[in-house]
N, C-alpha and C positions, 0 to 999 in steps of 0.2 A: 504494500500500500504506500502510495506517495505521501510525503509529509503534508501536502496541501489538502489531502483527503482525511487527515486525522483530526478528530475533534479537539477542541480546546481543553476539555477535561482530560483527555488522553495525553495531551502534551504536558499538562501539569503533573500527571502521574509519572510520566517518563522522566521529567525533571527530578522528581523526588527519588526515583530509583537511581539515577545517575549520581546524585549528591550522596546517597547512602553508599554507593560503590566507592566514591572518592573518599568518603570518611573512613572506609574500611582499610584503606591503604593497599588494596589489591586491584586497583583500577588498571585497565588495559591501556595501550598506547593512545587509542582514539578518544579517550574520555573527555579531555578538554575541548576538542573539536566538536564532539557530540553535545556537550553541555551548552557551548556557545550557539550551536545550531538550533537547539530547542528554544533557548531564550530569544534568539532572533525571530523565530517563527511565532512565538507567543507575542512578542512586541509588534510584529507585523500585523497579526490578527487584531490585536487590541487597538492599534492605530486607526483601524477602520470602524471602530465601535463609537457609540455615542459617549459624551462626556460622563454620563452617569455610569455606563457600563465599564468604562475605563477605570473610574474611581472604585467601583465595586470589585474589580479584578486586580487592583493594585498596580496599574500601569506604570506609574512613576517609580515604584519600588522595583518592578521588573526591569525597567531601563537602567536603574542604578546597579542592579545585580549583573546585567549584561555588560555594562561598562567595566565593572570590577573584574570579571573574568577575561575580558578582552585585554585589559591592562596587565593584570597579574600573570595571566597564563598565555597571552597571545604569542609569545615567543615559542611556546611548546605545542601549538595547535596541531602540528604534523605528527609529533611524537613526544612523549613525556621526557625522553632522555636527551634528545638533541635540540639545541637551540637553532632557530632559523630566523635570520634578520629580515628576510623578505616577508615571512608570515607575520613577524612582529610589526613591520611597517603597515601591512594591511590591517592588522588588528587595531593599531593605534588610530589609523584613519577612520575605521569603523566606529571606534569609541567616540571620536569627535562628531560623528553624525548624530549621536544621541546626547552628547554633552560637549558642545562646541567650545566651551571655555575651560575645559579640563587642563590644568597647568602641567601635570606630569605627562599627559599624552603629547602635548606640544613639545615639552622638554625632550622626551624620548625620540620623537621624530626629528627634532633639531640635531640630536646626537647622531642619529643614523645618517642624516644628510651631511653632517660634518665629516663623518668617516668616508663618505663617498665623494668628498671634496666638492659638494654642491653648496658652496658657501653662502650664496645669496638666499637660497632656500633655508639653510640652517639659520641665517640671521633672522629671517621672518619668524621662524618657529620659536627661537629663543626670546625674541621681543614679545611674542604673544604669551609665552609661558610666564615671563616676568610681569607682564601687564595684567593677565587674568589672576595671577597669584594674589594680588592686592585685595580683591573682593570676593575670592572664592570661599564658599562656606563649608565644604566637606574636607576636613583635615586629612582624610585618607589619601586624597589625590593632590594635596598641596606639596610643594617642594620643601624638603627639609633644609637645614642651614647649609649643609655641605653642597646640596644641589643648587641652592641659590648662588653660592660662590662660583660653582662651575658654570652655571647659566650665564653669569656676568662675564666670566673668562672666555667661554666659547663665543658669546655674542661679540665681545671685543675682537677676538681673533677672526671671526667670520667677516666682520666689517673691515678689518685690516687686509684680509686676503682680497676682498672685493676692491678696496681702495688700491691695493698694489696692482691688481690686474688693470684697473682703470688708468692708473698713472703710466703703466707700460704701454697702453694703447696710444697715449699722447705722443710717443716717439715716432708714430707714423706720420706726424704732421710737422716735420722740421722746417718746411718752407714758410710756414705761417707764423712762426714764433722766433723772436730774436733770442740770443743767449741771455739777455737780461730778463726776459719775460718767461723763461722756462720754469716750470714748477720745481720745488725743492727736490733734491736727490732722494732716491728711495732708501738710502741707508738707514734712516730712522725707522722706517716701516719694517725693514728686515730685522733690526735690533729688537723691536717690540714683539714681532712674530716669533723670533727665536727664543726670546725669554719666556713668553707665554707658552709656547710649544714645549719648552723644557719643563715647565711646571706641570702641564697636562700629562706629559710622559712620565716624569719621575714620581708624580703623586696619583697616577691613574688607579693604582690598587692599594688596598690596605691589608697589612699582615697582622693578624692577632695571634698572640701566644699567651701562656699563663703569666708572662712577665709584663704584658701590656701590648701596645700597638705601635706600628710604624708604617709610613707610606713607602711604596716601592713601585717599580715599573712592571709592565707585563713581562718583559724579558727576565726580570729577577724572579717572578713567580714561576715562569717556565723552568728556570734553572733549579728551583726548589723541587719541582715535580720530577725533573730528570735525575736529581741526586738528593733524595729526601733524607733527613736525619734518621738514624736508627731509633727503633722503639718510639716512633712518633707517628701518630695518625694525622694525615694531611687532608684537609677539606678545601678544595679549590673550586670557586665559582668562576669558571673561565668564560670566555665569550662564546664557547661552543657547547659546553656541557658542565654539569656539576660532578666533580670527581672526588671519590674518597680513595686515598692511597695509603698503603701500609707496607713497608719494605718494598718488594718488587711487584706487589699485587694492587690492582685497581678495579674499582667498580663505579659505574655512573648511577646517579640518583635523580629521580624527579625532583621538582622544586620543593614540595612539601617535606619529604623526609630529609632532604639536604639541609633545609633551614631548621628543622627540628633538631638535627644533630648539632648544628651550629649553636642553637639555643642552649642545649645541654652543656656543650663544651665551655661556652663563654659566660653563661649566666647562672649556672647551678653548681652546687656542691652539697656535701652531706648536711650542712647547717641550713642550706637554702634550696631544698628540692622543689620540683615543679609539679603541681597538680594539674588536672584537666582544665581548671579555671585559669591557670597561668598561660595555658597554651590554646586558648579559644581561637586564636587566629588561624590555626591549622584545621579547623572543623567548620563544616557548612551548617550553621545554626538555623533552626526554625524559630527558636525563642532564645533570649539571653540566658546563658547558663545551661542550655539544653544539650548536654553532652553525656550520653550514657557511659558509665565507668568502663563497661566492657568494650565499648568502641575505642576508648582511650587506650586501654591495655592492649587491644589488638593492634593498634597503630604502632605502639612501641615495640611490640613483638616483631612486626614486619621490619622495622628499622634495625633491630638487633640481628635479624636473619640476614639482612643485606650486609651488615658489618662482618658477620661470621663468614660470609662468602669470600672475603679477602683476609680472613684469619686475624681480624683485629681482636685483641684480648677483650674480655667483657669489661666495658668501661661505663655502662649505664646500670646503676643499681636501683632497686626499688625499696620503698619504705612506706610507713604510714605517717602522714603529716596532717595534723589538725583534723583527724577523722577521715582523711581522703588518701587514696592510693597516690603515691608520688614517686618521681624518678629523679636521679641526679647523676652527674659525672663524678666518678669515684677517684679520678686522678691516677689510675693504674698505669697509664701511658701519657706521654706529653702530647701536645697537639699544636698544629698550625692551621689557622683558617685564613684564606686569602679570597678577597672579593673586590669588585670595582668600588672605588671610594664613594661613588654616588649611587650605589645599589640601595634599593628600598626593600628591606626585609618585611615579610608578612606580619611579623610581630611588632613592626614599626619602631621599636626602641633603637636608639642610637647605640652602636657598639663601640 
């Protein structure tokens, strides 16, 4: 049966089934793509309804949920394990159809355009990201302090690249300009560009260990992956995949379990374990606090299984904390976590 022939109630039921599968931690590769597709179809149907029907079916809430999945999981729409920048670009553009002033969507599109050396396009996106940030009401999609810093830096560099190209084009008109009337030399533009590019390169990634954090380049992260320290679990949020490495063994993780592992390593210990309420961001909630303990336990079990696949020693222990099942990083092995410095974690906290 084609999706257009499915009733709205059936679509709602399918949505619930998919979210339950995502909660279980046993979702197949197509899960994000399917969830987005169902939300899109629901929104398409509701957009043709009367105002009263839209309100009754929670049309605005459905749009917000669709935008959330497009932004958080758009990079993974093809497969949970491999990141795809083309899919991400399409997802962010779709998100703007439903939420045209979304700051983080504009920011991400600006970053992708910058990587492709489309500097005029990048400049427009960064300008919009900063402009909409000022009055945007949903903190989930606002730029954090680090992203604001990068947005200004990328915007400045995009403008400098555009200016440099424009200045170079003036050289085609030597017969119309005397030596006294020629614009200033390009050296100052080169200096600014080189300085800013150096900052963007050397601070592109953040490396976290039990001792604290430091900024590093992508090349330095790749070097760690090629020659990791002994008895150290390395979690790397690269541009292509999320990788857990231990000694010479590696495994790729979907976004949710990768970020859960990061949370345990960086934010928990025996005195400060995490309960299901601390990790609500990793569950698709119907109501606030509506996380079955069994679902929480099952998700942790799946994460432990993935870590055992690369023979990581048991590093997540369980306990009872304030009457709840809780888990924490036990410190049995050291860790290194590496991620883009402007990365937005699902749990939102600054690391």
